C-alpha atoms as one frame of an Amber mdcrd trajectory, in Angstrom:
protein
 -67.681   5.936  41.546 -67.869   1.964  41.439 -66.908   1.703  37.644 -63.762
   3.812  38.342 -62.547   1.759  41.556 -63.654  -1.608  39.184 -61.268   0.021
  36.495 -58.717   0.783  39.299 -58.643  -2.629  40.650 -58.685  -4.351  37.166
 -55.681  -2.545  35.730 -53.774  -3.349  39.292 -55.091  -6.779  38.399 -53.632
  -7.252  35.132 -50.334  -5.617  35.744 -49.553  -8.075  38.089 -50.543 -10.616
  36.274 -48.274  -9.883  33.181 -45.612  -7.819  34.906 -42.322  -9.813  35.861
 -42.354 -10.029  39.736 -39.060  -7.806  40.519 -38.758  -8.543  44.449 -35.048
  -9.728  45.217 -36.183 -11.700  47.729 -38.276 -13.922  48.223 -40.596 -12.089
  50.776 -43.635 -10.879  49.232 -45.626 -12.411  46.654 -48.264 -11.665  44.083
 -51.289 -13.891  44.972 -54.520 -14.518  43.711 -57.268 -15.750  46.174 -60.965
 -16.673  46.098 -62.517 -16.221  49.720 -64.902 -17.990  50.957 -66.534 -16.182
  54.496 -66.713 -12.744  52.096 -67.177 -14.632  49.168 -65.360 -12.841  46.738
 -61.657 -12.476  44.874 -59.159 -10.962  46.217 -55.661  -9.771  44.305 -52.453
  -9.327  46.555 -49.752  -7.354  44.756 -45.795  -7.108  46.231 -44.848  -3.906
  46.156 -41.964  -4.231  47.855 -40.234  -7.071  49.684 -42.226  -6.777  52.907
 -45.648  -4.599  51.695 -48.416  -5.752  49.640 -51.492  -3.944  47.944 -54.447
  -6.098  48.250 -58.257  -5.516  46.864 -61.061  -7.515  47.291 -64.420  -7.403
  45.611 -67.408  -9.466  46.580 -70.825  -9.733  48.704 -70.341  -9.672  52.501
 -72.603 -10.064  55.577 -72.181  -6.664  57.849 -73.571  -4.520  60.673 -74.936
  -1.372  61.075 -72.770   1.495  61.861 -74.699   3.531  64.860 -74.748   6.884
  62.753 -75.575   5.567  59.333 -78.887   3.516  60.449 -81.996   3.581  61.537
 -85.924   2.088  61.654 -84.328  -1.052  62.947 -84.262  -3.347  66.158 -82.182
  -6.103  67.830 -79.948  -8.328  65.721 -79.083  -5.895  62.432 -77.636  -6.921
  59.716 -77.124  -6.615  55.871 -75.629  -8.014  52.589 -74.032  -5.605  50.363
 -71.321  -6.100  47.512 -68.345  -4.449  48.850 -64.356  -3.212  47.518 -61.613
  -3.351  50.323 -58.149  -2.275  49.539 -55.460  -2.514  51.832 -51.825  -1.323
  52.043 -50.071  -3.924  54.208 -46.426  -3.795  55.625 -45.118  -7.229  57.053
 -43.121  -7.395  59.720 -41.931 -10.329  60.992 -40.895 -12.081  57.567 -36.914
 -12.424  58.956 -38.053 -13.748  61.787 -40.655 -16.732  60.555 -38.051 -17.167
  57.980 -35.059 -17.772  60.942 -37.686 -20.535  62.761 -38.194 -22.297  59.251
 -41.883 -20.870  59.167 -43.809 -20.422  56.654 -43.969 -17.008  54.391 -45.386
 -18.523  51.492 -48.067 -16.638  50.073 -47.222 -13.755  52.563 -47.368 -15.559
  55.620 -46.721 -13.262  58.086 -47.565 -10.529  60.815 -48.611  -7.093  59.474
 -49.815  -3.955  59.848 -52.016  -1.686  57.255 -53.983   1.263  56.204 -57.379
   0.035  55.445 -60.129   1.311  53.027 -63.622  -0.572  52.882 -66.915   0.839
  51.075 -70.106  -1.371  51.217 -72.962  -0.567  48.061 -76.123  -0.717  48.127
 -78.329  -3.111  50.289 -78.889  -6.668  48.547 -81.012  -7.692  52.003 -81.263
  -6.040  55.372 -83.189  -5.433  58.100 -82.731  -2.168  58.664 -82.995   1.307
  57.179 -79.764   3.101  55.981 -78.603   6.873  55.348 -77.001   6.266  51.974
 -76.657   3.531  50.326 -72.551   3.799  49.996 -70.620   4.095  52.847 -67.022
   4.002  54.008 -65.053   3.117  56.406 -60.933   3.826  57.061 -58.288   2.976
  59.810 -55.386   1.096  60.781 -55.675  -2.758  61.231 -52.527  -5.218  62.952
 -53.463  -8.939  61.096 -52.080 -12.104  60.771 -52.708 -14.111  57.478 -51.391
 -17.809  57.110 -51.484 -19.972  54.178 -51.629 -24.096  54.793 -50.599 -25.272
  50.875 -53.058 -23.227  48.829 -55.536 -22.913  51.971 -55.623 -19.161  53.055
 -56.108 -17.792  56.284 -56.583 -13.679  57.797 -57.658 -12.196  60.647 -57.468
  -8.332  61.353 -58.444  -5.599  63.599 -58.419  -2.379  64.306 -60.242   0.913
  64.737 -62.336   2.842  61.812 -63.342   6.179  61.009 -67.276   5.278  58.879
 -68.790   8.010  56.736 -71.155   8.261  54.390 -72.117  10.033  51.124 -74.085
  12.484  53.023 -71.600  13.703  55.526 -72.854  11.133  58.456 -69.987   9.829
  59.802 -68.316   8.936  63.647 -65.799   6.131  64.956 -65.874   2.695  65.641
 -63.649   1.062  68.078 -63.311  -2.173  66.498 -63.695  -3.739  62.930 -62.638
  -6.989  62.723 -62.253  -9.061  59.462 -61.626 -12.769  59.259 -61.488 -14.584
  55.280 -60.836 -18.259  54.398 -59.972 -19.052  51.115 -58.320 -20.242  48.691
 -54.312 -19.201  46.893 -54.539 -19.599  43.240
């Protein structure tokens, strides 16, 4: 399954790098990033003037989902490889441009649908019910670029589940990323 997801993400990246940009305006653009808080690589592909599809691969810190963990107490942590897919719709480009604010590298506010999956634990202090878990849900966020520097924050509610059928709702999932636009 990981190989299939990796292949799909790779094909999207190659298409975005080699294809001509078909946008009629200067709103969204294709962006390749390196992120540091969750070390990894992200590619954001412009699918319309106000929407992008982003995919990220890397290693991240995470906590435990209540129904997907056991045998641990206190502060729970784990480091795992991840795949993060988001469809983002930017809703304030016009307003930012009218105020002479930056929209480069897709700087704007967005709503999104997010799919996040974690792989086998590299290091952690609790047991998981499965080596793979998934989180799906809507988010609201902002991303800004200051030159080549990138900042992203988003928050939303998620439904999490594993490969064994365990799952539940989690009220708040937060993402904070810092990185560089290439």
